[in-house]
VOPAGU-2260 file (C-alpha; in pm, 1 decimal, decimal comma):
REM VOPAGU-2260
SITE   aa  ch    i         X         Y         Z
SITE  UNK   A    0    -659,1   11638,5   21287,3
SITE  UNK   A    1    -708,4   11833,5   21609,1
SITE  UNK   A    2    -446,4   11846,2   21882,0
SITE  UNK   A    3    -639,2   11579,8   22075,6
SITE  UNK   A    4    -659,1   11342,6   21779,2
SITE  UNK   A    5    -289,8   11396,3   21705,9
SITE  UNK   A    6    -207,5   11298,1   22064,9
SITE  UNK   A    7    -431,8   10991,0   22054,8
SITE  UNK   A    8    -291,2   10886,4   21716,4
SITE  UNK   A    9      63,5   10900,8   21850,2
SITE  UNK   A   10     -38,2   10687,7   22148,2
SITE  UNK   A   11    -218,5   10424,2   21938,1
SITE  UNK   A   12      69,5   10412,1   21689,9
SITE  UNK   A   13     313,6   10339,3   21973,1
SITE  UNK   A   14      99,6   10043,7   22081,7
SITE  UNK   A   15      84,9    9900,7   21729,7
SITE  UNK   A   16     461,6    9937,7   21681,0
SITE  UNK   A   17     540,7    9779,4   22017,9
SITE  UNK   A   18     302,7    9489,7   21956,0
SITE  UNK   A   19     458,6    9417,9   21618,5
SITE  UNK   A   20     805,1    9434,0   21770,9
SITE  UNK   A   21     691,0    9187,1   22039,2
SITE  UNK   A   22     595,3    8931,4   21776,0
SITE  UNK   A   23     235,0    9008,2   21679,3
SITE  UNK   A   24     153,0    8946,3   21314,3
SITE  UNK   A   25    -137,4    9191,0   21336,5
SITE  UNK   A   26    -195,2    9474,2   21581,6
SITE  UNK   A   27    -487,7    9716,6   21600,0
SITE  UNK   A   28    -511,5    9989,3   21864,7
SITE  UNK   A   29    -796,2   10220,2   21957,3
SITE  UNK   A   30    -734,5   10522,0   22181,0
SITE  UNK   A   31    -993,5   10763,1   22309,4
SITE  UNK   A   32   -1088,9   11013,7   22570,9
SITE  UNK   A   33   -1421,1   11165,8   22667,1
SITE  UNK   A   34   -1568,8   11411,5   22912,9
SITE  UNK   A   35   -1924,4   11399,2   23037,7
SITE  UNK   A   36   -2148,2   11611,4   23255,9
SITE  UNK   A   37   -2472,7   11485,0   23410,8
SITE  UNK   A   38   -2708,8   11702,8   23613,3
SITE  UNK   A   39   -3048,7   11640,5   23768,4
SITE  UNK   A   40   -3294,9   11856,8   23958,4
SITE  UNK   A   41   -3617,8   11773,7   24138,0
SITE  UNK   A   42   -3874,9   12030,1   24245,2
SITE  UNK   A   43   -3619,9   12295,8   24161,4
SITE  UNK   A   44   -3351,4   12156,8   24391,6
SITE  UNK   A   45   -3023,3   12015,8   24269,7
SITE  UNK   A   46   -3000,1   11638,9   24310,6
SITE  UNK   A   47   -2696,8   11551,8   24099,9
SITE  UNK   A   48   -2395,1   11717,6   23945,9
SITE  UNK   A   49   -2148,6   11468,3   23807,3
SITE  UNK   A   50   -1859,3   11559,9   23582,0
SITE  UNK   A   51   -1590,6   11315,5   23482,0
SITE  UNK   A   52   -1334,5   11237,8   23219,4
SITE  UNK   A   53   -1223,4   10900,4   23094,5
SITE  UNK   A   54    -950,6   10766,6   22873,0
SITE  UNK   A   55    -908,0   10429,4   22716,5
SITE  UNK   A   56    -649,1   10237,0   22523,1
SITE  UNK   A   57    -741,1    9901,5   22374,2
SITE  UNK   A   58    -549,3    9664,3   22150,6
SITE  UNK   A   59    -629,8    9353,5   21951,3
SITE  UNK   A   60    -333,1    9139,6   21849,4
SITE  UNK   A   61    -310,2    8830,1   21634,5
SITE  UNK   A   62     -39,7    8567,2   21614,2
SITE  UNK   A   63    -151,4    8383,8   21306,8
SITE  UNK   A   64    -513,5    8309,2   21396,3
SITE  UNK   A   65    -463,4    8328,9   21771,2
SITE  UNK   A   66    -634,4    8643,9   21896,1
SITE  UNK   A   67    -625,8    8843,2   22220,3
SITE  UNK   A   68    -781,1    9171,0   22330,7
SITE  UNK   A   69    -660,7    9383,8   22622,4
SITE  UNK   A   70    -748,0    9723,6   22760,4
SITE  UNK   A   71    -611,6    9986,5   22999,0
SITE  UNK   A   72    -673,1   10339,7   23115,8
SITE  UNK   A   73    -305,8   10377,6   23213,0
SITE  UNK   A   74    -141,8   10558,0   22922,9
SITE  UNK   A   75     197,3   10600,7   23087,6
SITE  UNK   A   76     499,3   10437,2   22924,4
SITE  UNK   A   77     486,1   10159,1   23183,6
SITE  UNK   A   78     113,2   10110,4   23131,0
SITE  UNK   A   79     153,3   10087,5   22752,4
SITE  UNK   A   80     435,0    9833,8   22782,9
SITE  UNK   A   81     228,3    9618,9   23019,8
SITE  UNK   A   82     -70,7    9639,1   22786,8
SITE  UNK   A   83     130,1    9512,1   22491,0
SITE  UNK   A   84     305,6    9238,6   22687,9
SITE  UNK   A   85     -22,4    9107,7   22827,0
SITE  UNK   A   86    -187,3    9110,3   22485,3
SITE  UNK   A   87      91,2    8914,7   22316,0
SITE  UNK   A   88     117,2    8666,3   22604,1
SITE  UNK   A   89    -258,5    8605,9   22596,3
SITE  UNK   A   90    -254,8    8556,4   22220,0
SITE  UNK   A   91       9,9    8284,5   22255,5
SITE  UNK   A   92    -224,5    8103,1   22496,7
SITE  UNK   A   93    -534,8    8146,4   22282,5
SITE  UNK   A   94    -683,7    7871,5   22068,1
SITE  UNK   A   95    -652,6    7936,0   21696,8
SITE  UNK   A   96    -973,2    8039,7   21520,9
SITE  UNK   A   97    -985,6    7960,0   21149,7
SITE  UNK   A   98   -1210,8    8261,2   21085,1
SITE  UNK   A   99    -992,9    8513,5   21271,0
SITE  UNK   A  100    -794,3    8776,6   21089,4
SITE  UNK   A  101    -782,7    9142,7   20995,8
SITE  UNK   A  102    -983,1    9276,6   20703,7
SITE  UNK   A  103    -832,6    9255,6   20357,4
SITE  UNK   A  104    -587,9    9552,2   20338,0
SITE  UNK   A  105    -726,1    9640,5   19995,0
SITE  UNK   A  106   -1063,4    9714,6   20158,7
SITE  UNK   A  107    -927,5    9966,8   20409,2
SITE  UNK   A  108   -1033,6   10325,8   20355,3
SITE  UNK   A  109    -807,0   10628,7   20351,8
SITE  UNK   A  110    -847,3   10966,6   20517,9
SITE  UNK   A  111    -916,2   11143,8   20188,9
SITE  UNK   A  112   -1223,8   10921,7   20145,0
SITE  UNK   A  113   -1370,8   11016,4   20482,9
SITE  UNK   A  114   -1641,8   11280,6   20462,2
SITE  UNK   A  115   -1704,1   11534,6   20737,1
SITE  UNK   A  116   -2027,0   11433,6   20909,1
SITE  UNK   A  117   -2037,1   11740,4   21137,5
SITE  UNK   A  118   -2060,7   11538,6   21459,7
SITE  UNK   A  119   -1884,2   11790,6   21687,2
SITE  UNK   A  120   -2038,2   12107,1   21831,8
SITE  UNK   A  121   -1806,4   12324,0   22040,9
SITE  UNK   A  122   -2102,4   12493,3   22210,0
SITE  UNK   A  123   -2197,9   12159,3   22366,7
SITE  UNK   A  124   -1846,1   12078,7   22482,2
SITE  UNK   A  125   -1827,4   12406,6   22679,4
SITE  UNK   A  126   -2158,2   12373,2   22873,2
SITE  UNK   A  127   -2084,0   12408,9   23244,4
SITE  UNK   A  128   -2276,6   12262,4   23538,2
SITE  UNK   A  129   -2458,3   12586,2   23623,9
SITE  UNK   A  130   -2592,5   12619,6   23270,6
SITE  UNK   A  131   -2694,7   12253,8   23255,8
SITE  UNK   A  132   -2881,7   12283,3   23586,1
SITE  UNK   A  133   -3061,5   12592,8   23460,1
SITE  UNK   A  134   -3176,9   12403,9   23148,9
SITE  UNK   A  135   -3312,8   12122,6   23365,0
SITE  UNK   A  136   -3484,4   12363,7   23606,1
SITE  UNK   A  137   -3644,9   12552,9   23317,8
SITE  UNK   A  138   -3786,6   12230,6   23172,3
SITE  UNK   A  139   -3924,9   12115,8   23507,1
SITE  UNK   A  140   -4073,5   12458,7   23579,4
SITE  UNK   A  141   -4242,8   12464,2   23239,8
SITE  UNK   A  142   -4395,3   12124,7   23311,8
SITE  UNK   A  143   -4517,0   12197,1   23664,8
SITE  UNK   A  144   -4646,7   12539,5   23569,1
SITE  UNK   A  145   -4858,0   12398,0   23288,4
SITE  UNK   A  146   -5146,0   12276,6   23506,2
SITE  UNK   A  147   -5227,5   12276,6   23881,7
SITE  UNK   A  148   -5285,3   11900,5   23870,3
SITE  UNK   A  149   -4913,6   11857,3   23818,2
SITE  UNK   A  150   -4809,8   11857,7   24180,6
SITE  UNK   A  151   -4485,3   11665,4   24183,8
SITE  UNK   A  152   -4195,8   11555,9   23969,6
SITE  UNK   A  153   -3953,5   11270,8   23930,4
SITE  UNK   A  154   -3708,1   11533,9   23815,5
SITE  UNK   A  155   -3543,7   11676,1   23508,4
SITE  UNK   A  156   -3195,6   11615,6   23376,5
SITE  UNK   A  157   -2949,1   11764,9   23134,0
SITE  UNK   A  158   -2637,6   11580,2   23022,5
SITE  UNK   A  159   -2368,7   11628,6   22764,8
SITE  UNK   A  160   -2069,4   11431,6   22643,3
SITE  UNK   A  161   -1782,4   11510,5   22411,3
SITE  UNK   A  162   -1490,6   11299,0   22307,0
SITE  UNK   A  163   -1244,4   11183,3   22047,4
SITE  UNK   A  164   -1123,9   10846,5   21923,8
SITE  UNK   A  165    -862,5   10713,1   21683,9
SITE  UNK   A  166    -795,9   10375,6   21524,8
SITE  UNK   A  167    -451,5   10266,8   21407,9
SITE  UNK   A  168    -382,4    9924,9   21254,6
SITE  UNK   A  169     -74,9    9744,1   21130,6
SITE  UNK   A  170    -258,9    9708,7   20800,1
SITE  UNK   A  171    -199,4   10078,9   20740,0
SITE  UNK   A  172    -522,1   10237,7   20857,9
SITE  UNK   A  173    -501,5   10561,2   21060,7
SITE  UNK   A  174    -800,9   10784,8   21133,0
SITE  UNK   A  175    -983,6   10962,2   21411,7
SITE  UNK   A  176   -1306,8   11141,3   21486,0
SITE  UNK   A  177   -1461,6   11368,5   21747,6
SITE  UNK   A  178   -1821,5   11397,8   21857,0
SITE  UNK   A  179   -2065,8   11562,7   22094,6
SITE  UNK   A  180   -2415,3   11476,2   22218,5
SITE  UNK   A  181   -2652,6   11644,1   22464,3
SITE  UNK   A  182   -2992,1   11548,8   22603,8
SITE  UNK   A  183   -3264,3   11706,7   22817,7
SITE  UNK   A  184   -3553,2   11518,7   22979,1
SITE  UNK   A  185   -3827,9   11582,6   23235,8
SITE  UNK   A  186   -4081,9   11359,1   23418,3
SITE  UNK   A  187   -4368,5   11543,3   23593,2
SITE  UNK   A  188   -4627,7   11365,2   23811,5
SITE  UNK   A  189   -5004,0   11423,7   23809,5
SITE  UNK   A  190   -5233,4   11307,7   24088,3
SITE  UNK   A  191   -5596,6   11201,4   24047,3
SITE  UNK   A  192   -5868,3   11269,6   24301,3
SITE  UNK   A  193   -5852,9   10905,3   24411,3
SITE  UNK   A  194   -5483,9   10943,4   24492,7
SITE  UNK   A  195   -5345,1   10754,3   24193,6
SITE  UNK   A  196   -5039,6   10910,9   24037,9
SITE  UNK   A  197   -4932,3   10911,2   23676,0
SITE  UNK   A  198   -4597,4   11004,1   23530,4
SITE  UNK   A  199   -4525,8   11116,2   23176,3
SITE  UNK   A  200   -4209,0   11238,4   23012,2
SITE  UNK   A  201   -4054,9   11407,0   22713,9
SITE  UNK   A  202   -3699,6   11451,8   22596,6
SITE  UNK   A  203   -3482,9   11605,8   22330,8
SITE  UNK   A  204   -3130,5   11510,9   22222,3
SITE  UNK   A  205   -2892,5   11604,6   21941,1
SITE  UNK   A  206   -2526,2   11623,8   21848,5
SITE  UNK   A  207   -2568,6   11998,3   21791,0
SITE  UNK   A  208   -2730,0   12220,0   22049,1
SITE  UNK   A  209   -2909,2   12441,8   21798,8
SITE  UNK   A  210   -3116,2   12139,7   21689,0
SITE  UNK   A  211   -3244,7   12063,5   22038,6
SITE  UNK   A  212   -3592,9   12173,6   22140,3
SITE  UNK   A  213   -3616,3   12439,0   22409,6
SITE  UNK   A  214   -3665,0   12351,3   22779,0
SITE  UNK   A  215   -4007,6   12517,2   22766,2
SITE  UNK   A  216   -4118,5   12299,0   22475,4
SITE  UNK   A  217   -3992,5   11981,6   22642,6
SITE  UNK   A  218   -4153,7   12069,2   22974,9
SITE  UNK   A  219   -4490,7   12156,1   22824,6
SITE  UNK   A  220   -4499,2   11842,4   22612,3
SITE  UNK   A  221   -4410,6   11630,2   22914,8
SITE  UNK   A  222   -4696,2   11796,5   23103,4
SITE  UNK   A  223   -4940,8   11728,0   22823,0
SITE  UNK   A  224   -4838,8   11363,5   22806,4
SITE  UNK   A  225   -4874,6   11324,7   23182,5
SITE  UNK   A  226   -5218,3   11485,0   23202,6
SITE  UNK   A  227   -5344,1   11262,3   22923,5
SITE  UNK   A  228   -5285,6   10959,8   23147,7
SITE  UNK   A  229   -5530,3   11069,7   23416,4
SITE  UNK   A  230   -5819,6   10825,5   23446,2
SITE  UNK   A  231   -5628,8   10539,4   23280,8
SITE  UNK   A  232   -5810,8   10207,5   23275,5
SITE  UNK   A  233   -5777,3    9855,2   23143,3
SITE  UNK   A  234   -5953,8    9724,4   22834,2
SITE  UNK   A  235   -6103,8    9383,8   22773,8
SITE  UNK   A  236   -5881,9    9109,7   22637,8
SITE  UNK   A  237   -5921,5    9111,2   22261,5
SITE  UNK   A  238   -5749,1    9126,1   21924,3
SITE  UNK   A  239   -5736,2    9473,9   21772,6
SITE  UNK   A  240   -5517,8    9713,4   21572,0
SITE  UNK   A  241   -5223,6    9859,6   21765,3
SITE  UNK   A  242   -5055,9   10190,5   21687,3
SITE  UNK   A  243   -4697,7   10228,8   21808,4
SITE  UNK   A  244   -4606,1   10592,1   21870,7
SITE  UNK   A  245   -4256,7   10665,6   21743,3
SITE  UNK   A  246   -4063,4   10601,1   22067,4
SITE  UNK   A  247   -4244,4   10268,1   22115,4
SITE  UNK   A  248   -4195,6   10195,5   21744,3
SITE  UNK   A  249   -3820,6   10253,9   21781,3
SITE  UNK   A  250   -3818,5    9995,5   22059,8
SITE  UNK   A  251   -3972,0    9741,3   21822,4
SITE  UNK   A  252   -3716,5    9830,8   21555,3
SITE  UNK   A  253   -3436,5    9778,8   21806,8
SITE  UNK   A  254   -3550,8    9419,5   21856,5
SITE  UNK   A  255   -3515,5    9359,2   21484,1
SITE  UNK   A  256   -3172,7    9524,2   21490,5
SITE  UNK   A  257   -3044,0    9257,3   21726,2
SITE  UNK   A  258   -3178,3    8982,7   21501,9
SITE  UNK   A  259   -3003,2    9097,3   21181,8
SITE  UNK   A  260   -2654,6    9104,2   21337,4
SITE  UNK   A  261   -2416,4    8859,0   21174,9
SITE  UNK   A  262   -2312,2    8736,4   21519,3
SITE  UNK   A  263   -2673,5    8633,8   21590,8
SITE  UNK   A  264   -2707,3    8469,7   21249,5
SITE  UNK   A  265   -2402,7    8242,7   21260,6
SITE  UNK   A  266   -2484,4    8145,3   21618,6
SITE  UNK   A  267   -2837,6    8051,8   21506,1
SITE  UNK   A  268   -2976,7    8273,3   21783,0
SITE  UNK   A  269   -3201,5    8473,6   21549,2
SITE  UNK   A  270   -3532,4    8383,3   21390,5
SITE  UNK   A  271   -3400,5    8551,3   21073,0
SITE  UNK   A  272   -3126,4    8294,2   21009,4
SITE  UNK   A  273   -3140,0    8174,1   20647,8
SITE  UNK   A  274   -3410,0    8429,0   20566,2
SITE  UNK   A  275   -3229,4    8650,8   20312,4
SITE  UNK   A  276   -3445,5    8750,3   20014,5
SITE  UNK   A  277   -3761,3    8639,3   20195,2
SITE  UNK   A  278   -4047,7    8854,0   20318,5
SITE  UNK   A  279   -4000,6    8957,2   20680,5
SITE  UNK   A  280   -4224,8    9265,4   20693,0
SITE  UNK   A  281   -4506,3    9447,5   20517,7
SITE  UNK   A  282   -4429,0    9595,9   20177,3
SITE  UNK   A  283   -4468,1    9935,2   20348,7
SITE  UNK   A  284   -4150,3    9865,0   20546,9
SITE  UNK   A  285   -3806,8    9971,2   20427,1
SITE  UNK   A  286   -3529,4    9974,5   20686,6
SITE  UNK   A  287   -3184,4   10121,0   20632,3
SITE  UNK   A  288   -2864,4   10139,8   20830,4
SITE  UNK   A  289   -2701,3   10465,3   20725,1
SITE  UNK   A  290   -2386,3   10594,5   20899,8
SITE  UNK   A  291   -2344,7   10883,8   20655,1
SITE  UNK   A  292   -2620,7   11117,7   20776,5
SITE  UNK   A  293   -2466,6   11450,7   20885,2
SITE  UNK   A  294   -2509,3   11530,5   21255,9
SITE  UNK   A  295   -2696,7   11205,6   21329,0
SITE  UNK   A  296   -2622,4   11020,7   21656,8
SITE  UNK   A  297   -2482,4   10703,5   21495,6
SITE  UNK   A  298   -2289,1   10860,9   21208,8
SITE  UNK   A  299   -1933,2   10758,3   21126,5
SITE  UNK   A  300   -1708,7   10790,8   20821,8
SITE  UNK   A  301   -1549,6   10448,0   20866,1
SITE  UNK   A  302   -1631,2   10135,4   21062,0
SITE  UNK   A  303   -1446,2    9974,8   21352,5
SITE  UNK   A  304   -1207,9    9789,7   21120,4
SITE  UNK   A  305   -1129,0   10084,5   20892,9
SITE  UNK   A  306   -1364,7   10001,4   20605,8
SITE  UNK   A  307   -1535,3   10296,5   20440,7
SITE  UNK   A  308   -1880,0   10348,0   20593,3
SITE  UNK   A  309   -2174,3   10287,9   20363,7
SITE  UNK   A  310   -2551,1   10285,6   20365,1
SITE  UNK   A  311   -2700,5    9936,4   20386,6
SITE  UNK   A  312   -3059,4    9865,6   20287,9
SITE  UNK   A  313   -3152,8    9594,7   20537,1
SITE  UNK   A  314   -3520,4    9549,6   20448,0
SITE  UNK   A  315   -3657,8    9675,0   20117,3
SITE  UNK   A  316   -4033,9    9679,4   20063,6
SITE  UNK   A  317   -4064,7    9408,7   20328,3
SITE  UNK   A  318   -3791,4    9178,7   20192,9
SITE  UNK   A  319   -3477,2    9108,0   20397,7
SITE  UNK   A  320   -3181,5    9211,9   20179,0
SITE  UNK   A  321   -2878,2    9183,3   20407,8
SITE  UNK   A  322   -2746,7    9109,7   20753,1
SITE  UNK   A  323   -2503,9    9352,8   20919,5
SITE  UNK   A  324   -2155,6    9200,5   20920,3
SITE  UNK   A  325   -1801,8    9270,1   21027,2
SITE  UNK   A  326   -1513,7    9077,7   20868,2
SITE  UNK   A  327   -1529,1    8788,7   21115,0
SITE  UNK   A  328   -1903,9    8733,3   21073,3
SITE  UNK   A  329   -1859,7    8764,2   20699,4
SITE  UNK   A  330   -1607,6    8481,2   20697,7
SITE  UNK   A  331   -1830,9    8266,0   20918,7
SITE  UNK   A  332   -2123,6    8317,8   20679,9
SITE  UNK   A  333   -1918,3    8327,0   20357,2
SITE  UNK   A  334   -2036,5    8680,4   20283,9
SITE  UNK   A  335   -1854,1    9013,0   20243,9
SITE  UNK   A  336   -1843,1    9258,8   20531,6
SITE  UNK   A  337   -2110,9    9528,5   20519,3
SITE  UNK   A  338   -1871,4    9775,4   20690,8
SITE  UNK   A  339   -2075,0    9738,4   21008,9
SITE  UNK   A  340   -1793,1    9665,6   21254,4
SITE  UNK   A  341   -1786,1    9840,3   21589,0
SITE  UNK   A  342   -1461,4    9875,4   21781,7
SITE  UNK   A  343   -1518,0    9877,4   22155,2
SITE  UNK   A  344   -1290,7   10064,2   22395,2
SITE  UNK   A  345   -1143,6    9726,9   22494,7
SITE  UNK   A  346   -1023,5    9675,7   22137,2
SITE  UNK   A  347   -1278,2    9402,8   22066,9
SITE  UNK   A  348   -1471,1    9404,8   21740,7
SITE  UNK   A  349   -1827,9    9304,8   21655,3
SITE  UNK   A  350   -2108,3    9408,0   21419,8
SITE  UNK   A  351   -2349,2    9685,2   21514,0
SITE  UNK   A  352   -2599,6    9929,2   21370,7
SITE  UNK   A  353   -2515,0   10293,4   21303,0
SITE  UNK   A  354   -2824,9   10501,9   21225,8
SITE  UNK   A  355   -3085,6   10224,5   21208,0
SITE  UNK   A  356   -3399,5   10374,4   21055,6
SITE  UNK   A  357   -3741,5   10258,9   20945,3
SITE  UNK   A  358   -3808,5   10489,1   20652,4
SITE  UNK   A  359   -4106,0   10725,1   20700,7
SITE  UNK   A  360   -4426,5   10687,2   20506,4
SITE  UNK   A  361   -4663,8   10954,2   20377,6
SITE  UNK   A  362   -4941,2   10947,4   20639,3
SITE  UNK   A  363   -4961,1   11198,5   20923,9
SITE  UNK   A  364   -5005,5   11064,3   21274,7
SITE  UNK   A  365   -5345,2   11233,5   21310,0
SITE  UNK   A  366   -5462,6   11083,4   20981,2
SITE  UNK   A  367   -5359,2   10735,2   21094,6
SITE  UNK   A  368   -5553,0   10773,5   21419,8
SITE  UNK   A  369   -5857,2   10903,2   21232,8
SITE  UNK   A  370   -5836,7   10599,9   21003,5
SITE  UNK   A  371   -5842,9   10359,1   21300,6
SITE  UNK   A  372   -6198,2   10256,5   21387,8
SITE  UNK   A  373   -6101,2   10095,7   21719,2
SITE  UNK   A  374   -5766,0    9997,9   21865,5
SITE  UNK   A  375   -5483,7   10067,2   22108,4
SITE  UNK   A  376   -5226,4   10344,6   22074,8
SITE  UNK   A  377   -4907,3   10242,0   22259,1
SITE  UNK   A  378   -4695,8   10526,4   22396,3
SITE  UNK   A  379   -4477,1   10324,7   22632,5
SITE  UNK   A  380   -4384,3    9963,9   22700,6
SITE  UNK   A  381   -4255,8    9784,6   23008,0
SITE  UNK   A  382   -4061,1    9464,1   23056,1
SITE  UNK   A  383   -3832,1    9267,1   22826,9
SITE  UNK   A  384   -4050,7    8995,0   22681,0
SITE  UNK   A  385   -3874,5    8905,5   22357,0
SITE  UNK   A  386   -3712,4    8583,0   22236,7
SITE  UNK   A  387   -3481,2    8647,9   21943,8
SITE  UNK   A  388   -3457,1    8280,3   21853,4
SITE  UNK   A  389   -3830,8    8237,7   21798,1
SITE  UNK   A  390   -3937,7    8599,9   21750,1
SITE  UNK   A  391   -4200,3    8572,4   22023,9
SITE  UNK   A  392   -4287,2    8914,8   22165,4
SITE  UNK   A  393   -4493,8    9010,0   22471,6
SITE  UNK   A  394   -4465,1    9327,9   22678,2
SITE  UNK   A  395   -4662,4    9540,3   22918,0
SITE  UNK   A  396   -4799,8    9854,3   22757,1
SITE  UNK   A  397   -4976,1   10181,4   22825,6
SITE  UNK   A  398   -5129,8   10440,1   22598,6
SITE  UNK   A  399   -5477,3   10529,1   22473,4
SITE  UNK   A  400   -5782,5   10356,2   22337,2
SITE  UNK   A  401   -5908,1   10477,4   22001,3
SITE  UNK   A  402   -6276,4   10466,8   21915,3
SITE  UNK   A  403   -6420,4   10584,3   21581,9
SITE  UNK   A  404   -6094,9   10754,6   21486,0
SITE  UNK   A  405   -6057,9   10954,4   21807,1
SITE  UNK   A  406   -5875,0   10905,8   22137,3
SITE  UNK   A  407   -6141,5   10782,6   22381,1
SITE  UNK   A  408   -5953,1   10728,8   22709,7
SITE  UNK   A  409   -5609,6   10647,3   22851,2
SITE  UNK   A  410   -5512,2   10281,2   22898,0
SITE  UNK   A  411   -5273,8   10116,1   23142,3
SITE  UNK   A  412   -5189,3    9769,8   23275,5
SITE  UNK   A  413   -5233,4    9575,6   22953,1
SITE  UNK   A  414   -5005,9    9333,8   22771,3
SITE  UNK   A  415   -4958,0    9321,1   22396,1
SITE  UNK   A  416   -4822,3    9014,3   22220,1
SITE  UNK   A  417   -4749,5    8877,2   21874,5
SITE  UNK   A  418   -4454,6    8706,8   21709,4
SITE  UNK   A  419   -4223,5    8978,7   21570,9
SITE  UNK   A  420   -4224,3    8812,8   21229,0
SITE  UNK   A  421   -4602,8    8849,3   21211,8
SITE  UNK   A  422   -4602,1    9192,8   21375,4
SITE  UNK   A  423   -4379,8    9344,2   21107,4
SITE  UNK   A  424   -4577,3    9178,3   20828,4
SITE  UNK   A  425   -4901,5    9320,8   20966,4
SITE  UNK   A  426   -4786,5    9683,4   20951,3
SITE  UNK   A  427   -5050,4    9856,4   20739,4
SITE  UNK   A  428   -4963,9   10224,3   20790,3
SITE  UNK   A  429   -4634,7   10410,2   20839,4
SITE  UNK   A  430   -4630,0   10777,7   20937,9
SITE  UNK   A  431   -4410,2   11071,0   20844,9
SITE  UNK   A  432   -4306,5   11173,7   21199,9
SITE  UNK   A  433   -3943,6   11051,3   21207,5
SITE  UNK   A  434   -3717,8   11226,4   21462,0
SITE  UNK   A  435   -3342,4   11154,9   21470,0
SITE  UNK   A  436   -3301,9   11184,1   21847,5
SITE  UNK   A  437   -3113,8   10855,5   21880,4
SITE  UNK   A  438   -2934,5   10605,3   21661,3
SITE  UNK   A  439   -3234,0   10367,1   21638,0
SITE  UNK   A  440   -3541,3   10556,9   21520,1
SITE  UNK   A  441   -3876,5   10486,9   21362,2
SITE  UNK   A  442   -4182,4   10684,3   21265,7
SITE  UNK   A  443   -4511,5   10581,8   21425,3
SITE  UNK   A  444   -4677,7   10283,2   21259,4
SITE  UNK   A  445   -4988,4   10069,0   21291,3
SITE  UNK   A  446   -5014,0    9690,4   21317,4
SITE  UNK   A  447   -5343,4    9562,2   21179,1
SITE  UNK   A  448   -5404,7    9316,7   21464,6
SITE  UNK   A  449   -5236,5    9208,8   21790,1
SITE  UNK   A  450   -5347,5    9030,0   22103,1
SITE  UNK   A  451   -5424,2    9275,5   22384,6
SITE  UNK   A  452   -5454,6    9116,3   22729,6
SITE  UNK   A  453   -5649,0    9322,3   22981,8
SITE  UNK   A  454   -5947,4    9232,5   23194,3
């Protein structure tokens, strides 16, 4: 372990020992610190420089099946003592929960089982404000210099974060990890002759700086995307094929991610309750949750309860194979944990995705467009029109109209709708353009038919 992880481990171990001494049957402590830098420029001028550090110490204690969670940023001896006292006192007041409890100790992983996922890049952790501002300025300059019609900008930003975290439990688990992440984005504005303005954007993000695209590439792509929107118009209300470009496709995948959480299933707040081993998507759709991808944003060697991380196939050839569960959800549903627990800074635990990925297909994006006789290509969506209980989906959208396999004109101010269950089952083409910029990612895909509300 690094010096930081050694320090955090000692702190978390003190909390666990004190909680046990105070009467807790089970104690689990998570300690972490992080440092972030955010910068933003607009029209070349600095608008924001924000640099801050944070530290956290959270504990979950159990007295039998009475559970309490407390949190502090005060890591002094007095702060630690108060944290433990409050946690134990709250647990004594809590109502017993028959499903509460730590994971089976035999399931806990050990440090020699944890693989190095290469999530820390020292070159990111040392980026200073001046360098970050220069990256943002370079991206904005590349965008505005691309075409004279790009006359304004909503700005460009560069941010980075680095941190470390450890988990110590009375069940014998001790481990820690460190990570970095940086992102660069830019949003130029183009103005039409009639005065209407259109904004486009592009961004890049990675755990390692050498995998990020250059500011020039990001700026030029943002410019291209913005210029394509000039002359946007509505289309007539109709049913037609809809292509989701990969960022929009990832948004759709994120909706599904919320519906396969064990917490949503046992609460009956998901349309996928009692749907295991049934068809929920096209046979072209395979979705995995894989925390073991080196350098990926959501990678982790162990989950929030100390279980060894593993790849879960959530949907295989369109069939729902598993929900994502922590130990508590597993007990509620009478299923084993899928090692999908997340430990929040507060010490609380719940299921989550890691790297949630719709597996790429074999078609190129250009080939999919060429194969579309007429339909809508969605590049961005607005609003939050989704009901997880029913699966009903409806959102504002913008993009391009396709005619005879070619982009005909830009489209704005339309609404697309279809129940998510039907949407996923109507996917008839999946592309090969996956990009691991975030922890929920999808290649572009096409839905054979959706309702498009326009004029």
